PyMOL Python script that loads the backbone (N, CA, C, O; Angstrom):
from pymol import cmd

cmd.read_pdbstr("""\
ATOM      1  N   MET A   1       5.564  -2.772  24.609  1.00  0.00           N
ATOM      2  CA  MET A   1       5.390  -2.779  23.168  1.00  0.00           C
ATOM      3  C   MET A   1       4.709  -4.059  22.685  1.00  0.00           C
ATOM      4  O   MET A   1       4.404  -4.188  21.499  1.00  0.00           O
ATOM      5  N   GLU A   2       4.472  -5.001  23.591  1.00  0.00           N
ATOM      6  CA  GLU A   2       3.870  -6.259  23.177  1.00  0.00           C
ATOM      7  C   GLU A   2       2.412  -6.104  22.755  1.00  0.00           C
ATOM      8  O   GLU A   2       1.916  -6.893  21.950  1.00  0.00           O
ATOM      9  N   HIS A   3       1.727  -5.106  23.283  1.00  0.00           N
ATOM     10  CA  HIS A   3       0.292  -4.998  23.056  1.00  0.00           C
ATOM     11  C   HIS A   3      -0.081  -4.028  21.943  1.00  0.00           C
ATOM     12  O   HIS A   3      -1.262  -3.747  21.738  1.00  0.00           O
ATOM     13  N   ILE A   4       0.904  -3.518  21.227  1.00  0.00           N
ATOM     14  CA  ILE A   4       0.601  -2.614  20.117  1.00  0.00           C
ATOM     15  C   ILE A   4       0.245  -3.459  18.900  1.00  0.00           C
ATOM     16  O   ILE A   4       1.007  -4.338  18.496  1.00  0.00           O
ATOM     17  N   ARG A   5      -0.895  -3.188  18.334  1.00  0.00           N
ATOM     18  CA  ARG A   5      -1.347  -3.965  17.185  1.00  0.00           C
ATOM     19  C   ARG A   5      -0.480  -3.690  15.972  1.00  0.00           C
ATOM     20  O   ARG A   5      -0.021  -2.567  15.758  1.00  0.00           O
ATOM     21  N   GLU A   6      -0.262  -4.731  15.182  1.00  0.00           N
ATOM     22  CA  GLU A   6       0.528  -4.592  13.974  1.00  0.00           C
ATOM     23  C   GLU A   6      -0.192  -3.662  13.001  1.00  0.00           C
ATOM     24  O   GLU A   6      -1.378  -3.843  12.724  1.00  0.00           O
ATOM     25  N   GLY A   7       0.514  -2.685  12.494  1.00  0.00           N
ATOM     26  CA  GLY A   7      -0.057  -1.719  11.578  1.00  0.00           C
ATOM     27  C   GLY A   7      -0.395  -0.390  12.221  1.00  0.00           C
ATOM     28  O   GLY A   7      -0.618   0.601  11.524  1.00  0.00           O
ATOM     29  N   LEU A   8      -0.433  -0.360  13.545  1.00  0.00           N
ATOM     30  CA  LEU A   8      -0.788   0.873  14.233  1.00  0.00           C
ATOM     31  C   LEU A   8       0.317   1.918  14.105  1.00  0.00           C
ATOM     32  O   LEU A   8       0.038   3.098  13.894  1.00  0.00           O
ATOM     33  N   ILE A   9       1.565   1.487  14.231  1.00  0.00           N
ATOM     34  CA  ILE A   9       2.681   2.426  14.136  1.00  0.00           C
ATOM     35  C   ILE A   9       2.773   3.045  12.740  1.00  0.00           C
ATOM     36  O   ILE A   9       2.914   4.264  12.639  1.00  0.00           O
ATOM     37  N   PRO A  10       2.700   2.251  11.649  1.00  0.00           N
ATOM     38  CA  PRO A  10       2.718   2.898  10.329  1.00  0.00           C
ATOM     39  C   PRO A  10       1.539   3.843  10.095  1.00  0.00           C
ATOM     40  O   PRO A  10       1.692   4.870   9.433  1.00  0.00           O
ATOM     41  N   ALA A  11       0.373   3.505  10.629  1.00  0.00           N
ATOM     42  CA  ALA A  11      -0.791   4.370  10.446  1.00  0.00           C
ATOM     43  C   ALA A  11      -0.609   5.699  11.175  1.00  0.00           C
ATOM     44  O   ALA A  11      -0.938   6.758  10.640  1.00  0.00           O
ATOM     45  N   VAL A  12      -0.082   5.637  12.395  1.00  0.00           N
ATOM     46  CA  VAL A  12       0.152   6.872  13.162  1.00  0.00           C
ATOM     47  C   VAL A  12       1.279   7.678  12.526  1.00  0.00           C
ATOM     48  O   VAL A  12       1.187   8.901  12.413  1.00  0.00           O
ATOM     49  N   LEU A  13       2.339   6.997  12.113  1.00  0.00           N
ATOM     50  CA  LEU A  13       3.440   7.671  11.433  1.00  0.00           C
ATOM     51  C   LEU A  13       2.948   8.330  10.145  1.00  0.00           C
ATOM     52  O   LEU A  13       3.335   9.456   9.833  1.00  0.00           O
ATOM     53  N   GLY A  14       2.103   7.631   9.405  1.00  0.00           N
ATOM     54  CA  GLY A  14       1.544   8.188   8.174  1.00  0.00           C
ATOM     55  C   GLY A  14       0.705   9.422   8.428  1.00  0.00           C
ATOM     56  O   GLY A  14       0.717  10.357   7.627  1.00  0.00           O
ATOM     57  N   THR A  15      -0.016   9.437   9.524  1.00  0.00           N
ATOM     58  CA  THR A  15      -0.800  10.610   9.883  1.00  0.00           C
ATOM     59  C   THR A  15       0.105  11.810  10.137  1.00  0.00           C
ATOM     60  O   THR A  15      -0.188  12.925   9.705  1.00  0.00           O
ATOM     61  N   ALA A  16       1.215  11.567  10.846  1.00  0.00           N
ATOM     62  CA  ALA A  16       2.159  12.654  11.127  1.00  0.00           C
ATOM     63  C   ALA A  16       2.821  13.153   9.850  1.00  0.00           C
ATOM     64  O   ALA A  16       2.973  14.360   9.664  1.00  0.00           O
ATOM     65  N   VAL A  17       3.217  12.236   8.967  1.00  0.00           N
ATOM     66  CA  VAL A  17       3.880  12.630   7.723  1.00  0.00           C
ATOM     67  C   VAL A  17       2.905  13.348   6.793  1.00  0.00           C
ATOM     68  O   VAL A  17       3.279  14.317   6.132  1.00  0.00           O
ATOM     69  N   THR A  18       1.663  12.883   6.737  1.00  0.00           N
ATOM     70  CA  THR A  18       0.650  13.549   5.917  1.00  0.00           C
ATOM     71  C   THR A  18       0.405  14.965   6.423  1.00  0.00           C
ATOM     72  O   THR A  18       0.277  15.897   5.629  1.00  0.00           O
ATOM     73  N   THR A  19       0.340  15.126   7.728  1.00  0.00           N
ATOM     74  CA  THR A  19       0.172  16.452   8.310  1.00  0.00           C
ATOM     75  C   THR A  19       1.351  17.344   7.969  1.00  0.00           C
ATOM     76  O   THR A  19       1.176  18.519   7.645  1.00  0.00           O
ATOM     77  N   ALA A  20       2.554  16.786   8.042  1.00  0.00           N
ATOM     78  CA  ALA A  20       3.740  17.565   7.675  1.00  0.00           C
ATOM     79  C   ALA A  20       3.681  17.984   6.205  1.00  0.00           C
ATOM     80  O   ALA A  20       4.065  19.103   5.864  1.00  0.00           O
ATOM     81  N   GLY A  21       3.209  17.103   5.345  1.00  0.00           N
ATOM     82  CA  GLY A  21       3.062  17.447   3.931  1.00  0.00           C
ATOM     83  C   GLY A  21       2.062  18.568   3.717  1.00  0.00           C
ATOM     84  O   GLY A  21       2.271  19.449   2.884  1.00  0.00           O
ATOM     85  N   LEU A  22       0.977  18.531   4.472  1.00  0.00           N
ATOM     86  CA  LEU A  22      -0.019  19.603   4.366  1.00  0.00           C
ATOM     87  C   LEU A  22       0.542  20.934   4.843  1.00  0.00           C
ATOM     88  O   LEU A  22       0.276  21.976   4.245  1.00  0.00           O
ATOM     89  N   VAL A  23       1.318  20.896   5.918  1.00  0.00           N
ATOM     90  CA  VAL A  23       1.934  22.125   6.426  1.00  0.00           C
ATOM     91  C   VAL A  23       2.933  22.659   5.408  1.00  0.00           C
ATOM     92  O   VAL A  23       3.025  23.867   5.191  1.00  0.00           O
ATOM     93  N   MET A  24       3.685  21.744   4.781  1.00  0.00           N
ATOM     94  CA  MET A  24       4.653  22.157   3.765  1.00  0.00           C
ATOM     95  C   MET A  24       3.962  22.785   2.556  1.00  0.00           C
ATOM     96  O   MET A  24       4.508  23.692   1.929  1.00  0.00           O
ATOM     97  N   LYS A  25       2.766  22.305   2.231  1.00  0.00           N
ATOM     98  CA  LYS A  25       2.017  22.876   1.106  1.00  0.00           C
ATOM     99  C   LYS A  25       1.644  24.340   1.371  1.00  0.00           C
ATOM    100  O   LYS A  25       1.536  25.133   0.436  1.00  0.00           O
ATOM    101  N   GLN A  26       1.452  24.690   2.627  1.00  0.00           N
ATOM    102  CA  GLN A  26       1.087  26.056   2.983  1.00  0.00           C
ATOM    103  C   GLN A  26       2.262  27.011   2.863  1.00  0.00           C
ATOM    104  O   GLN A  26       2.073  28.216   2.699  1.00  0.00           O
ATOM    105  N   ASN A  27       3.473  26.480   2.944  1.00  0.00           N
ATOM    106  CA  ASN A  27       4.681  27.288   2.860  1.00  0.00           C
ATOM    107  C   ASN A  27       5.058  27.467   1.394  1.00  0.00           C
ATOM    108  O   ASN A  27       5.383  26.492   0.716  1.00  0.00           O
ATOM    109  N   ARG A  28       5.020  28.663   0.913  1.00  0.00           N
ATOM    110  CA  ARG A  28       5.285  28.945  -0.506  1.00  0.00           C
ATOM    111  C   ARG A  28       6.764  28.818  -0.872  1.00  0.00           C
ATOM    112  O   ARG A  28       7.101  28.724  -2.052  1.00  0.00           O
ATOM    113  N   LYS A  29       7.654  28.814   0.135  1.00  0.00           N
ATOM    114  CA  LYS A  29       9.079  28.739  -0.142  1.00  0.00           C
ATOM    115  C   LYS A  29       9.534  27.324  -0.488  1.00  0.00           C
ATOM    116  O   LYS A  29      10.599  27.144  -1.078  1.00  0.00           O
ATOM    117  N   ILE A  30       8.744  26.328  -0.130  1.00  0.00           N
ATOM    118  CA  ILE A  30       9.092  24.931  -0.395  1.00  0.00           C
ATOM    119  C   ILE A  30       8.469  24.519  -1.730  1.00  0.00           C
ATOM    120  O   ILE A  30       7.312  24.829  -2.017  1.00  0.00           O
ATOM    121  N   ASP A  31       9.261  23.816  -2.532  1.00  0.00           N
ATOM    122  CA  ASP A  31       8.804  23.357  -3.842  1.00  0.00           C
ATOM    123  C   ASP A  31       7.575  22.457  -3.677  1.00  0.00           C
ATOM    124  O   ASP A  31       7.529  21.613  -2.781  1.00  0.00           O
ATOM    125  N   SER A  32       6.597  22.644  -4.540  1.00  0.00           N
ATOM    126  CA  SER A  32       5.348  21.886  -4.419  1.00  0.00           C
ATOM    127  C   SER A  32       5.574  20.397  -4.677  1.00  0.00           C
ATOM    128  O   SER A  32       4.847  19.566  -4.132  1.00  0.00           O
ATOM    129  N   MET A  33       6.552  20.048  -5.485  1.00  0.00           N
ATOM    130  CA  MET A  33       6.819  18.634  -5.745  1.00  0.00           C
ATOM    131  C   MET A  33       7.299  17.927  -4.477  1.00  0.00           C
ATOM    132  O   MET A  33       6.949  16.771  -4.241  1.00  0.00           O
ATOM    133  N   ILE A  34       8.091  18.613  -3.667  1.00  0.00           N
ATOM    134  CA  ILE A  34       8.576  18.024  -2.416  1.00  0.00           C
ATOM    135  C   ILE A  34       7.416  17.838  -1.443  1.00  0.00           C
ATOM    136  O   ILE A  34       7.284  16.777  -0.833  1.00  0.00           O
ATOM    137  N   SER A  35       6.590  18.844  -1.297  1.00  0.00           N
ATOM    138  CA  SER A  35       5.473  18.725  -0.363  1.00  0.00           C
ATOM    139  C   SER A  35       4.470  17.670  -0.830  1.00  0.00           C
ATOM    140  O   SER A  35       3.895  16.956  -0.009  1.00  0.00           O
ATOM    141  N   ASP A  36       4.259  17.569  -2.141  1.00  0.00           N
ATOM    142  CA  ASP A  36       3.363  16.526  -2.662  1.00  0.00           C
ATOM    143  C   ASP A  36       3.927  15.130  -2.419  1.00  0.00           C
ATOM    144  O   ASP A  36       3.180  14.194  -2.133  1.00  0.00           O
ATOM    145  N   THR A  37       5.255  14.994  -2.535  1.00  0.00           N
ATOM    146  CA  THR A  37       5.894  13.703  -2.287  1.00  0.00           C
ATOM    147  C   THR A  37       5.757  13.300  -0.822  1.00  0.00           C
ATOM    148  O   THR A  37       5.431  12.152  -0.521  1.00  0.00           O
ATOM    149  N   VAL A  38       6.006  14.235   0.085  1.00  0.00           N
ATOM    150  CA  VAL A  38       5.869  13.948   1.519  1.00  0.00           C
ATOM    151  C   VAL A  38       4.420  13.588   1.837  1.00  0.00           C
ATOM    152  O   VAL A  38       4.162  12.648   2.588  1.00  0.00           O
ATOM    153  N   PHE A  39       3.493  14.321   1.275  1.00  0.00           N
ATOM    154  CA  PHE A  39       2.066  14.043   1.473  1.00  0.00           C
ATOM    155  C   PHE A  39       1.710  12.644   0.960  1.00  0.00           C
ATOM    156  O   PHE A  39       0.981  11.905   1.621  1.00  0.00           O
ATOM    157  N   GLY A  40       2.219  12.288  -0.203  1.00  0.00           N
ATOM    158  CA  GLY A  40       1.948  10.964  -0.780  1.00  0.00           C
ATOM    159  C   GLY A  40       2.520   9.830   0.047  1.00  0.00           C
ATOM    160  O   GLY A  40       1.867   8.805   0.241  1.00  0.00           O
ATOM    161  N   PHE A  41       3.745  10.009   0.538  1.00  0.00           N
ATOM    162  CA  PHE A  41       4.334   8.991   1.398  1.00  0.00           C
ATOM    163  C   PHE A  41       3.510   8.812   2.672  1.00  0.00           C
ATOM    164  O   PHE A  41       3.333   7.693   3.152  1.00  0.00           O
ATOM    165  N   GLY A  42       3.015   9.905   3.207  1.00  0.00           N
ATOM    166  CA  GLY A  42       2.178   9.816   4.398  1.00  0.00           C
ATOM    167  C   GLY A  42       0.898   9.043   4.138  1.00  0.00           C
ATOM    168  O   GLY A  42       0.496   8.201   4.941  1.00  0.00           O
ATOM    169  N   LEU A  43       0.259   9.334   3.012  1.00  0.00           N
ATOM    170  CA  LEU A  43      -0.965   8.609   2.664  1.00  0.00           C
ATOM    171  C   LEU A  43      -0.686   7.126   2.446  1.00  0.00           C
ATOM    172  O   LEU A  43      -1.485   6.275   2.835  1.00  0.00           O
ATOM    173  N   ALA A  44       0.456   6.820   1.820  1.00  0.00           N
ATOM    174  CA  ALA A  44       0.814   5.413   1.609  1.00  0.00           C
ATOM    175  C   ALA A  44       0.999   4.685   2.940  1.00  0.00           C
ATOM    176  O   ALA A  44       0.580   3.536   3.081  1.00  0.00           O
ATOM    177  N   HIS A  45       1.620   5.344   3.909  1.00  0.00           N
ATOM    178  CA  HIS A  45       1.789   4.725   5.218  1.00  0.00           C
ATOM    179  C   HIS A  45       0.440   4.491   5.892  1.00  0.00           C
ATOM    180  O   HIS A  45       0.227   3.457   6.524  1.00  0.00           O
ATOM    181  N   ILE A  46      -0.460   5.445   5.757  1.00  0.00           N
ATOM    182  CA  ILE A  46      -1.792   5.273   6.350  1.00  0.00           C
ATOM    183  C   ILE A  46      -2.503   4.073   5.727  1.00  0.00           C
ATOM    184  O   ILE A  46      -3.090   3.256   6.436  1.00  0.00           O
ATOM    185  N   VAL A  47      -2.448   3.972   4.409  1.00  0.00           N
ATOM    186  CA  VAL A  47      -3.116   2.863   3.714  1.00  0.00           C
ATOM    187  C   VAL A  47      -2.504   1.521   4.116  1.00  0.00           C
ATOM    188  O   VAL A  47      -3.227   0.578   4.437  1.00  0.00           O
ATOM    189  N   LEU A  48      -1.171   1.437   4.098  1.00  0.00           N
ATOM    190  CA  LEU A  48      -0.522   0.170   4.433  1.00  0.00           C
ATOM    191  C   LEU A  48      -0.731  -0.200   5.899  1.00  0.00           C
ATOM    192  O   LEU A  48      -0.924  -1.374   6.218  1.00  0.00           O
ATOM    193  N   GLY A  49      -0.696   0.781   6.789  1.00  0.00           N
ATOM    194  CA  GLY A  49      -0.959   0.503   8.191  1.00  0.00           C
ATOM    195  C   GLY A  49      -2.386   0.029   8.427  1.00  0.00           C
ATOM    196  O   GLY A  49      -2.627  -0.864   9.239  1.00  0.00           O
ATOM    197  N   THR A  50      -3.324   0.633   7.714  1.00  0.00           N
ATOM    198  CA  THR A  50      -4.724   0.230   7.840  1.00  0.00           C
ATOM    199  C   THR A  50      -4.936  -1.185   7.318  1.00  0.00           C
ATOM    200  O   THR A  50      -5.690  -1.961   7.906  1.00  0.00           O
ATOM    201  N   ILE A  51      -4.274  -1.520   6.219  1.00  0.00           N
ATOM    202  CA  ILE A  51      -4.367  -2.884   5.692  1.00  0.00           C
ATOM    203  C   ILE A  51      -3.848  -3.882   6.722  1.00  0.00           C
ATOM    204  O   ILE A  51      -4.471  -4.919   6.950  1.00  0.00           O
ATOM    205  N   ASP A  52      -2.706  -3.574   7.349  1.00  0.00           N
ATOM    206  CA  ASP A  52      -2.179  -4.458   8.386  1.00  0.00           C
ATOM    207  C   ASP A  52      -3.133  -4.582   9.563  1.00  0.00           C
ATOM    208  O   ASP A  52      -3.321  -5.675  10.099  1.00  0.00           O
ATOM    209  N   LEU A  53      -3.730  -3.480   9.965  1.00  0.00           N
ATOM    210  CA  LEU A  53      -4.678  -3.519  11.083  1.00  0.00           C
ATOM    211  C   LEU A  53      -5.873  -4.416  10.769  1.00  0.00           C
ATOM    212  O   LEU A  53      -6.337  -5.174  11.621  1.00  0.00           O
ATOM    213  N   VAL A  54      -6.358  -4.319   9.549  1.00  0.00           N
ATOM    214  CA  VAL A  54      -7.532  -5.124   9.161  1.00  0.00           C
ATOM    215  C   VAL A  54      -7.155  -6.596   9.016  1.00  0.00           C
ATOM    216  O   VAL A  54      -7.907  -7.471   9.446  1.00  0.00           O
ATOM    217  N   GLU A  55      -6.004  -6.876   8.416  1.00  0.00           N
ATOM    218  CA  GLU A  55      -5.608  -8.268   8.197  1.00  0.00           C
ATOM    219  C   GLU A  55      -5.264  -8.992   9.484  1.00  0.00           C
ATOM    220  O   GLU A  55      -5.503 -10.195   9.599  1.00  0.00           O
ATOM    221  N   HIS A  56      -4.710  -8.284  10.452  1.00  0.00           N
ATOM    222  CA  HIS A  56      -4.227  -8.931  11.665  1.00  0.00           C
ATOM    223  C   HIS A  56      -5.088  -8.661  12.885  1.00  0.00           C
ATOM    224  O   HIS A  56      -4.604  -8.735  14.014  1.00  0.00           O
ATOM    225  N   ARG A  57      -6.339  -8.354  12.673  1.00  0.00           N
ATOM    226  CA  ARG A  57      -7.194  -8.138  13.837  1.00  0.00           C
ATOM    227  C   ARG A  57      -7.492  -9.488  14.487  1.00  0.00           C
ATOM    228  O   ARG A  57      -7.568 -10.521  13.822  1.00  0.00           O
ATOM    229  N   GLN A  58      -7.654  -9.442  15.780  1.00  0.00           N
ATOM    230  CA  GLN A  58      -7.882 -10.680  16.532  1.00  0.00           C
ATOM    231  C   GLN A  58      -9.344 -11.064  16.445  1.00  0.00           C
ATOM    232  O   GLN A  58     -10.239 -10.238  16.628  1.00  0.00           O
ATOM    233  N   ARG A  59      -9.565 -12.331  16.161  1.00  0.00           N
ATOM    234  CA  ARG A  59     -10.933 -12.832  16.112  1.00  0.00           C
ATOM    235  C   ARG A  59     -11.203 -13.600  17.397  1.00  0.00           C
ATOM    236  O   ARG A  59     -10.424 -14.472  17.783  1.00  0.00           O
ATOM    237  N   PHE A  60     -12.308 -13.276  18.059  1.00  0.00           N
ATOM    238  CA  PHE A  60     -12.640 -13.928  19.317  1.00  0.00           C
ATOM    239  C   PHE A  60     -13.715 -14.958  19.114  1.00  0.00           C
ATOM    240  O   PHE A  60     -14.129 -15.615  20.069  1.00  0.00           O
TER     241      PHE A  60
END
""", "prot")
cmd.dss("prot")
cmd.show_as("cartoon", "prot")
cmd.util.cbc("prot")
cmd.orient("prot")
């Protein structure tokens, strides 16, 4: 785990959560507000993870 760049885990987690939100949107039995919330949280994780990746990249 030492070589995983900071921000990579939130970005990957955000991708999974965003995908889950999209799948939930396809299911008509689930309230749209819940699926939109899950989708939004996923996008927020992607954005925050990407910011961490950019801020903490190694300069050679």
